[in-house]
N, C-alpha and C positions, 0 to 999 in steps of 0.2 A: 358251293364253294366252302372250303374248310375255313372256319373262323379265324384260325391263326394267320391265314394269308389274305384275309379280307382287307385289312388296313393297308397292307403293302400294295395290293391291287388298286385301292382308291388313291394312294399316294402317286402311283404311276399315272393315274388319270389326271390328277391336278398338275403334275409336273409336265406331262406331255401336252396337255391342251391349254396350259397357262396363258400363252400369248395369243392363241388363235381364237378360241371361243370360250369366254369366261363362264358360260352356262355350265359346261362340263366340269370345270374346276370348282365352281361354287357347289354344284350338286355333290361332287366327290367329297369335298370338305364337310358339307353338311352331313353326309352319310358317315364320315369318319367321326364327327362330333357325336352323332347318335350312337355309334359303335362304342366309343369311349364312355359315354354316359351310361350305357347298358352294363358296362363292366363294374360300375360302382356297387352293384348288388351281386356280383358274381362271387362264388365261393373260391374259385381258383384265381390267384393274382398273376398278372402278366406284367413284364417289364416293357413299357412302351417307349423307352428312351431312344430306341433305334429309329423311330419315326420323326424325331425332333429335327434332323437336318432338312427333311422334306418340308416340315412346317416352317422352318426358318426361310426357306425359299419362298413359300407362299406369303410370308409376312412382308416380303419385298415387292409384292405385286402392285402394280399401279392402281388397281381397282380396290376401293375401300372395302367393299363387301367381302372380298376374298381375304383381306387382312383381318377383318373382324372375326370371321369364322375360324381362321387359322389361330388367332389369339385365344378363342374359346377352346379350341382343341388343346392348346398348351395349358390353359387353366385346368381343364379336366385331367390332363396327365399329371399335373402337380397335385391335384386333389387325390388322384389314385395312388400316387407314390407315397403319400402320407398315411394311407390307410393301414398298410401292413407291408411286410417284406415281400418284394417281388421275387419270383422264382427265376 
């Protein structure tokens, strides 16, 4: 899978499976967090603001573990946005 589509794919997973089986949502969000964390050391910067609406949906999930990982993703995006200009 092309890296630029990986985050969108994972967002589709947590948005689709959010109410039925939280294991899929949690796994997708954990992978998204790892994906975002890996970009901290990337030379090319990417603007991740387009994923914020999907993370806001995850922040409203009744399961606390989903909300925690979604908030970690938002913290990572904020950290990445402060590093340099996004393309």
